[in-house]
C-alpha positions, -999 to +999 in steps of 0.1 A: -060+655+193-080+680+173-079+716+186-114+731+189-131+762+205-164+763+222-189+792+219-189+814+249-155+802+262-122+820+255-102+788+255-087+763+230-095+727+237-079+693+228-106+669+216-110+636+199-140+618+184-155+591+206-153+569+175-116+565+180-120+551+215-146+527+202-123+516+174-092+512+196-112+492+221-124+468+194-087+463+185-079+454+221-058+486+225-057+511+254-056+547+242-032+573+257-041+608+246-013+632+237-021+668+247-010+694+222+006+717+247+023+692+270+060+700+270+072+666+282+055+646+254+083+621+253+074+608+288+040+598+274+054+583+242+077+561+262+046+542+273+031+533+239+035+505+213+020+526+185+013+563+178-017+574+157-018+610+143-056+615+138-075+638+115-090+672+119-075+707+116-055+718+086-017+717+086-007+753+084+030+754+094+061+734+085+084+717+110+102+750+116+070+768+123+070+787+090+034+793+076+026+771+046-012+773+043-039+798+054-069+783+071-097+792+096-091+757+111-054+763+120-038+747+151-001+757+151+004+742+186-008+709+173+013+710+141+045+717+161+037+691+187+030+664+161+062+672+143+080+666+176+061+633+180+073+622+145+109+630+155+105+610+187+091+580+168+120+581+144+146+583+171+130+556+193+117+533+165+081+536+176+056+526+149+036+555+136+005+557+115-010+590+102-047+592+093-058+619+068-043+651+084-018+628+101-006+615+067-005+650+053+017+662+083+040+632+078+044+642+041+053+678+051+078+664+076+097+646+049+097+676+025+065+670+006+036+693-003-002+692-005-024+702-034-061+707-039-080+676-049-114+670-066-139+677-038-167+656-054-144+626-054-126+631-020-149+651+004-176+632+022-176+604-004-165+569-010-141+557-038-119+529-047-082+526-040-057+503-058-028+489-037+007+488-051+033+461-045+050+467-011+062+451+020+025+450+031+014+427+003+001+401+027-024+428+040-028+453+012-037+440-023-062+445-050-088+472-049-110+482-019-136+510-013-127+536+013-143+567+028-128+601+020-129+635+038-100+655+025-099+686+003-061+685+001-040+656-011-007+642-023+003+630-057+036+616-070+048+651-078+042+663-042+053+632-023+079+636+004+114+620+004+118+582+011+080+576+011+067+546-009+033+547-025+010+520-011-023+529-027-038+554-051-073+565-062-085+564-098-075+601-102-039+594-090-042+609-055-020+589-031-042+573-005-016+554+015+022+554+018+050+540+039+085+552+048+113+532+032+134+531+064+112+539+094+080+522+107+058+549+094+026+545+074+000+571+063-036+565+051-061+591+039-092+572+048-107+572+083-109+537+099-129+551+129-157+565+107-168+532+093-202+519+105-186+485+107-149+486+115-128+471+086-105+442+094-079+456+069-071+486+092-065+465+122-044+440+102-023+469+088-016+483+123-007+448+136+016+442+106+034+475+111+040+467+148+051+431+140+076+444+113+090+468+137+096+441+163+112+419+138+135+447+126+146+453+163+154+417+167 
C-alpha cells in the first residue's frame, strides 16, 4: 500500500485507492491488504493466489536498503517490505504482478535501473504500446492504448536480469515485462484507473495464474 501522511497528524499511514477494491471486485477477487510494517508478512502471503504491487511512492532504496534515488515521496519501509514480498513469491511460486512503481521495484530487485522519461508522453497521458512475441501471445498482441503516470521508466539498457520485454512504447520505453523463470509480470499502466476496466488486464492476470498452476503440475 502507498505510504501517506495527513496534515496535523505525526504519523505515517498505509493507504490504497478505492479504485483497486472496485477493480478486484469486478474480477471476482477478494483483496487482502499487506501492511508495510507487519513483520510476519509471510503469514498473510500464505493466504493468497496472486500478489499485486501497486503504484505510488518513488522507489528510493535497493534490496539491501542502500539509497538509490532522492525523493520527497520516499517510503523506505514500503520498499524493503515489497522486496521481501518478491523474495517470498519467488520461493513459494506465488504469481506476482507489479503495476507502475511495482514494476519499477521488480526491475530493481533483478539488478535493473530506472531513467527519466519524456513527461509529456508518460505523465498523466495516454499512448500506444506494441506487444512483443512472448508466452502471453494469446492475451497480448498487436497495439493498444494505455494510460501513463510515470516520470521514471525502463529501457533495454536498464532492464534487470532474466526479464523479457512484453511491450514497448513508441519512444522505446518498456511498458511490460515478464520474468523468464518465475511467475512475475510488470506493467507500467494502471488498470484500476480506467473509467471502464479493460478485459486485457483481467485476462493477463488469469493467464499468469493459470500458467503458474500448469507449471506446478
